[in-house]
C-alpha positions as CSV (number, residue, x, y, z in Angstrom):
1,M,-1.8,11.5,-14.3
2,S,-0.5,8.9,-16.7
3,K,0.9,5.5,-15.7
4,L,4.4,5.7,-14.4
5,S,7.3,4.0,-16.3
6,G,9.6,1.7,-14.5
7,L,12.3,4.4,-14.4
8,E,9.9,6.9,-12.8
9,L,8.8,4.3,-10.2
10,R,12.5,3.6,-9.4
11,A,13.1,7.3,-9.0
12,M,10.1,7.6,-6.6
13,N,11.2,4.6,-4.7
14,E,14.6,6.2,-4.0
15,Q,13.0,9.3,-2.7
16,V,10.7,7.6,-0.2
17,A,12.4,6.4,3.0
18,P,11.5,2.9,4.1
19,C,9.4,2.7,7.3
20,C,12.1,1.2,9.4
21,P,15.2,-1.0,9.5
22,P,15.1,-4.8,9.6
23,L,13.8,-6.0,13.0
24,T,17.1,-7.9,13.6
25,E,19.2,-4.8,13.0
26,R,18.2,-2.7,16.1
27,P,15.1,-2.1,18.2
28,L,12.5,0.1,16.6
29,T,12.0,3.6,17.9
30,A,8.6,4.6,19.2
31,A,7.8,6.5,16.0
32,E,8.9,3.5,13.8
33,S,6.8,1.2,15.9
34,E,3.7,3.4,15.6
35,R,4.1,3.7,11.8
36,T,4.8,0.0,11.3
37,A,2.0,-1.2,13.5
38,K,-0.5,1.0,11.6
39,M,0.5,-0.6,8.3
40,F,0.3,-4.2,9.7
41,K,-3.0,-3.4,11.5
42,A,-4.5,-2.2,8.2
43,L,-3.4,-5.5,6.6
44,G,-4.7,-7.6,9.5
45,D,-8.2,-7.6,8.0
46,P,-8.8,-10.2,5.3
47,V,-10.8,-7.9,3.0
48,R,-8.1,-5.2,3.3
49,L,-5.3,-7.7,2.6
50,R,-7.2,-8.9,-0.4
51,L,-7.8,-5.4,-1.7
52,F,-4.1,-4.5,-1.2
53,S,-3.1,-7.7,-3.0
54,L,-5.5,-6.9,-5.9
55,V,-4.0,-3.4,-6.3
56,A,-0.4,-4.5,-5.9
57,S,-0.7,-7.3,-8.4
58,H,-2.9,-5.5,-10.9
59,E,-1.4,-5.0,-14.4
60,G,0.3,-1.6,-14.7
61,G,0.7,-1.2,-10.9
62,E,-2.7,0.5,-10.4
63,A,-6.3,-0.6,-10.3
64,C,-9.6,1.2,-10.9
65,V,-12.0,0.7,-8.0
66,C,-14.4,-0.7,-10.5
67,D,-11.9,-3.6,-11.1
68,I,-11.3,-4.5,-7.5
69,S,-14.7,-4.1,-5.8
70,D,-15.9,-7.7,-6.1
71,V,-14.5,-9.0,-2.8
72,G,-17.6,-10.3,-1.2
73,V,-18.7,-7.1,0.6
74,S,-20.8,-4.0,-0.3
75,Q,-19.3,-1.1,-2.3
76,P,-19.5,1.2,0.8
77,T,-17.5,-1.4,2.8
78,V,-14.9,-1.6,0.0
79,S,-14.6,2.2,0.1
80,H,-14.1,2.1,3.9
81,H,-11.4,-0.5,3.6
82,L,-9.6,1.3,0.8
83,K,-9.7,4.5,3.0
84,K,-8.1,2.6,5.9
85,L,-5.3,1.3,3.6
86,K,-4.7,4.9,2.4
87,E,-4.6,6.2,6.0
88,A,-2.0,3.6,6.8
89,G,0.1,4.9,4.0
90,L,-0.2,1.7,2.0
91,L,-2.2,3.0,-1.0
92,A,-2.4,6.2,-3.0
93,S,-5.4,7.2,-5.1
94,E,-6.2,9.5,-7.9
95,R,-9.7,10.4,-9.3
96,R,-10.1,10.2,-13.0
97,G,-13.5,11.3,-14.1
98,T,-16.0,9.2,-12.1
99,W,-13.5,6.5,-11.1
100,V,-10.8,6.4,-8.5
101,Y,-7.6,4.5,-9.3
102,Y,-5.4,3.0,-6.5
103,R,-1.8,2.1,-6.5
104,V,0.6,0.8,-3.9
105,E,2.7,3.7,-2.4
106,P,6.2,3.7,-3.8
107,S,8.6,1.5,-1.7
108,V,5.9,0.1,0.6
109,L,6.3,-3.5,-0.5
110,A,10.1,-3.3,-0.4
111,A,10.1,-1.5,3.0
112,M,7.7,-4.1,4.5
113,G,9.9,-6.9,3.1
114,K,13.0,-5.3,4.4
115,L,11.5,-5.0,7.9
116,L,11.1,-8.8,8.1
117,T,14.5,-9.6,6.4
118,V,17.4,-10.9,8.5
119,S,20.3,-8.5,8.1
């Protein structure tokens, strides 16, 4: 898969529903609470938060695991944390040859920001 253009990313963002409304808008449903807690729990670990930040801020919107593995823990631990971020719906990955590339799922940052926004 090639890198996505800004137009393609915007189109994807429009297709993905945010996790939930702003906290000040209405109480979260049980399902929204589960989904949101899973995301924040995944980011509650400093290594995971750093990996998420490295991917989100990487040039082109995606990062090869080879570019983000120097976070002070072993490679198997990095893989474990990336797996947890994927399971929480925060990252997507794609294997290209021997390397895996990670990108932030479309609309994740906007949805998380919207959650904490006063409406």
